[in-house]
C-alpha positions in Angstrom: 16.3 41.6 -25.7 13.8 43.0 -23.2 14.5 41.3 -19.8 11.2 42.6 -18.4 9.1 40.3 -20.5 7.8 37.1 -18.8 9.6 34.1 -20.0 8.0 31.2 -18.1 9.8 28.1 -16.9 12.7 26.8 -18.9 12.3 24.0 -21.4 13.1 20.5 -20.0 16.3 18.6 -21.0 16.0 16.7 -24.2 14.3 13.3 -24.6 16.7 10.6 -23.4 18.2 12.7 -20.6 18.0 11.6 -16.9 19.0 12.9 -13.5 19.4 9.4 -12.1 22.5 7.2 -12.7 22.4 4.8 -15.6 21.3 1.4 -14.5 19.3 2.7 -11.5 16.6 0.1 -12.4 18.8 -2.8 -13.6 17.2 -6.0 -12.5 13.8 -4.3 -11.6 10.6 -5.2 -13.3 8.2 -2.2 -13.6 4.5 -2.9 -14.2 2.6 0.0 -15.8 -1.2 -0.2 -16.3 -2.5 1.7 -19.3 1.1 1.4 -20.5 0.3 1.0 -24.2 -0.2 4.7 -25.0 0.1 8.2 -23.8 1.4 9.1 -20.4 1.6 5.5 -19.3 3.9 4.7 -22.2 6.0 7.8 -21.5 6.5 6.8 -17.9 7.4 3.2 -19.0 10.0 4.6 -21.4 11.8 6.6 -18.7 12.1 3.5 -16.5 13.4 1.5 -19.5 16.1 4.1 -20.2 17.3 3.5 -16.6 17.6 -0.3 -17.1 14.1 -1.6 -16.0 12.4 -4.5 -17.6 8.7 -3.6 -18.4 5.4 -5.4 -18.0 2.7 -3.3 -19.8 -0.9 -4.0 -19.0 -3.9 -2.7 -21.0 -7.3 -3.9 -22.3 -6.2 -3.2 -25.9 -3.9 -5.8 -27.4 -3.0 -3.6 -30.4 -1.9 -0.8 -28.2 0.3 -3.3 -26.3 1.8 -4.7 -29.5 2.7 -1.2 -30.7 4.2 -0.1 -27.4 6.2 -3.3 -27.0 7.8 -2.8 -30.4 8.6 0.9 -29.7 9.9 0.4 -26.1 12.0 -2.6 -27.0 14.0 -0.3 -29.1 15.4 1.2 -25.9 17.2 -2.1 -25.2 14.8 -3.3 -22.5 12.9 -6.5 -22.1 9.2 -5.8 -22.6 6.3 -8.2 -21.8 2.6 -7.4 -22.1 -0.6 -8.7 -20.7 -4.2 -7.9 -21.7 -6.0 -7.2 -18.5 -9.0 -5.3 -17.3 -8.0 -3.7 -14.0 -11.6 -4.3 -12.8 -11.1 -8.0 -12.9 -9.4 -9.3 -9.7 -9.1 -12.8 -11.0 -7.3 -11.7 -14.2 -5.0 -9.4 -12.2 -4.0 -12.4 -10.0 -3.3 -14.4 -13.2 -1.0 -11.6 -14.5 1.0 -11.6 -11.3 1.2 -15.4 -11.1 2.5 -15.5 -14.7 5.3 -13.0 -14.1 8.3 -12.4 -11.9 7.2 -10.1 -9.1 7.4 -6.4 -10.2 9.4 -4.2 -7.9 7.4 -1.1 -9.1 3.7 -0.7 -9.9 2.5 2.3 -11.8 -1.3 2.6 -11.7 -2.0 4.8 -14.8 -5.1 3.2 -16.2 -8.2 5.4 -15.8 -11.4 6.4 -17.6 -13.0 9.8 -18.0 -15.4 11.8 -20.1 -17.3 15.0 -19.4 -21.0 14.9 -18.5 -23.2 17.1 -16.2 -24.0 15.2 -13.0 -27.8 15.4 -13.7 -27.3 13.5 -16.9 -24.8 10.9 -15.6 -26.2 7.4 -15.8 -25.5 4.8 -13.1 -23.5 2.9 -15.8 -21.4 6.0 -16.6 -20.6 6.5 -12.9 -19.7 2.8 -12.4 -17.5 2.7 -15.5 -15.3 5.5 -14.4 -15.2 4.8 -10.7 -14.6 1.1 -11.3 -11.7 1.6 -13.6 -10.1 4.6 -11.9 -10.6 3.8 -8.3 -11.5 0.1 -7.9 -9.0 -0.9 -10.6 -6.2 1.0 -8.9 -7.1 -0.6 -5.6 -7.2 -4.1 -7.0 -3.9 -3.8 -8.8 -2.3 -2.3 -5.7 -3.9 -4.9 -3.4 -2.4 -7.8 -5.5 1.0 -6.1 -5.6 1.0 -5.6 -1.8 -0.2 -9.1 -1.1 2.6 -10.6 -3.2 5.3 -8.4 -1.6 4.0 -9.0 1.9 4.0 -12.8 1.3 7.6 -12.6 -0.1 8.9 -10.2 2.5 10.2 -7.9 -0.2 10.1 -4.1 -0.5 8.3 -2.4 -3.4 7.1 0.9 -4.7 3.6 1.9 -5.9 2.9 5.1 -7.9 -0.7 6.1 -8.5 -1.4 8.6 -11.2 -4.0 11.1 -9.9 -5.5 14.4 -10.9 -5.5 17.8 -9.3 -9.3 17.9 -9.0 -9.0 15.3 -6.3 -8.4 18.4 -4.1 -10.5 21.0 -6.0 -13.5 19.1 -7.4 -14.1 18.8 -11.1 -17.3 20.3 -12.4 -18.4 18.2 -15.4 -16.3 15.3 -14.1 -18.1 14.3 -10.8 -17.3 10.6 -11.5 -13.6 11.1 -12.2 -13.0 13.7 -9.5 -14.6 11.5 -6.9 -12.6 8.5 -8.1 -9.3 10.4 -8.1 -10.0 11.7 -4.6 -10.3 8.1 -3.6 -7.0 7.3 -5.2 -5.3 10.1 -3.3 -6.7 8.7 -0.1 -5.5 5.2 -1.0 -2.0 6.7 -1.3 -2.1 8.2 2.1 -3.8 5.2 3.8 -1.7 2.4 2.3 1.6 4.3 2.8 0.9 4.0 6.5 -0.3 0.4 6.4 2.5 -0.9 4.3 5.4 1.3 5.3 6.5 -1.1 8.1 6.9 -3.8 5.4 9.1 -1.6 3.1 6.4 -0.8 0.6 6.2 2.9 -0.6 3.0 4.3 -2.0 3.0 7.7 -3.7 0.9 9.7 -6.1 1.8 11.6 -9.2 -0.5 14.2 -10.8 0.2 15.4 -14.4 -0.6 18.8 -15.8 -1.4 19.5 -19.4 1.1 17.3 -21.3 -0.1 16.9 -24.9 0.3 13.3 -26.3 -1.3 11.1 -28.9 -3.8 9.4 -26.5 -5.6 12.5 -25.0 -9.3 12.2 -24.5 -11.5 13.8 -27.1 -12.7 16.5 -24.7 -9.1 17.6 -23.9 -8.1 17.5 -27.5 -11.2 19.5 -28.5 -10.5 22.1 -25.8 -6.9 22.5 -27.0 -8.1 22.9 -30.6 -10.7 25.4 -29.7 -8.6 27.6 -27.5 -5.2 27.5 -29.1 -2.2 29.2 -27.6 -2.3 26.9 -24.6 1.2 27.8 -23.5 0.0 31.2 -22.6 -2.7 29.7 -20.4 -0.2 28.1 -18.1 1.7 29.9 -15.3 4.8 28.2 -16.7 4.0 29.8 -20.1 4.4 26.3 -21.6 2.8 22.9 -21.4 4.5 19.9 -19.9 6.4 17.2 -21.8 5.3 13.6 -21.1 8.9 12.7 -20.2 8.7 15.2 -17.3 6.1 13.0 -15.7 8.3 10.0 -16.4 11.3 11.6 -14.7 9.2 12.3 -11.6 8.0 8.7 -11.5 11.5 7.3 -11.8 12.6 9.5 -8.9 9.7 8.6 -6.6 10.4 4.9 -7.0 14.2 5.2 -6.9 16.6 4.5 -4.0 16.9 8.3 -3.6 13.3 8.7 -2.6 13.0 5.9 0.0 11.8 8.2 2.7 9.1 9.7 0.6 5.8 7.9 0.9 2.2 8.9 1.3 3.0 11.9 -0.8 1.3 13.1 -4.1 3.6 15.1 -6.4 2.0 17.5 -8.8 3.9 18.0 -12.0 1.9 20.8 -13.7 3.9 24.0 -13.6 1.6 25.4 -10.8 -1.4 25.4 -13.1 -3.8 23.9 -10.5 -2.9 26.6 -8.0 -3.6 29.4 -10.5 -6.1 32.1 -9.3 -7.2 35.4 -10.8 -7.5 38.7 -8.9 -11.0 39.2 -10.1 -13.2 36.2 -10.5 -14.2 35.4 -14.1 -17.9 35.2 -15.0 -19.3 31.8 -14.1 -20.2 29.7 -17.1 -22.4 26.7 -16.2 -21.1 23.3 -17.1 -24.0 22.7 -19.5 -23.1 25.8 -21.4 -19.4 24.9 -21.5 -20.4 21.5 -23.0 -22.8 23.1 -25.5 -25.9 21.6 -24.0 -29.4 23.1 -23.8 -31.5 23.4 -20.7 -32.0 20.1 -18.7 -35.6 18.8 -19.3 -35.5 15.6 -17.3 
């Protein structure tokens, strides 16, 4: 075996493993938005393995039914609520109808690629309202309930690395995620005195069944995506779940206002010689803009 060859980061422990003690979340209700599929469901599963009860929120009732049946197999109590995170009144109804969650995971978001010059006002509003406003409204209701009850809590907002770098082709989503990152830092200071943590969590490339069509298409076109990561592998959704369970655990009580990036250093990757610039329109297969 040639030890000089790059090997990348080791594979994660198997599905079902955990660094936290069994029962860490016994008696805790964890609310996950967008929890019916993809990374939201993966995060919910790791909380469930540690004893948490789950409240899954989504706009899609069928996604919720499927996730409830799957996650209940982990031995946890799973309830669901159809809710549009843009609807403050419906959010209040969900909280009123449930025991108070101890942990809120804001995973719901919207995204699709489009050049800024072709982005309609409705497209902008759709992404910003779900990703940023929805995150704020859910967090606001969670905070109000805990402040009124005098109880501690933990919020985890799922972000994106282009909150720091910008996201050509994703001006709406990048701006919204930058706002989410700022909410993490602002609310951590406002609510820290009352025992409420607020942290962010940024996933790297973690293939799952609910990836957007543009990401799935890019993977299908490029192939060999492991070799395109500094870690020489993509992430596993459970790795994001493990990070979430740590951030909300008793072992991370002094961590707040922080955004943890779980992407194998991919967002920090640079090349010694800059690659040729390919305009966003060309990357999306679009012709010249004609107005």
